[in-house]
C-alpha angles and dihedrals in degrees: 000000000000091000090054092058091042088054090053089048091051092049095052102034101040102029116020099037095047094097090049091049088053091052090048092053090046091059093082092061102034124011094188095053092046090056097049092119090056092048091051092050092048091051092049091049093047092051091047092050093050090049091049093050091047091052091048090051091048093053092044092052091050091053093239093126112102105206095172112124090224093060088115126045094232091063093065 
């Protein structure tokens, strides 16, 4: 059973985390390049939020939004 967990350790430490170790070592020379993953996630979240707000505005302008508090039976 010990070799099974050592195999999992080898997989994650020596194989899957290698790109992250490279980014960590790159931080000393360029902070912006080392944080590219964070920048990508922030851009994706910003685009998703703008899309979501635009869709909310579209449905609100069409009058499809039911803002009545009795819209669901459990609110009665």
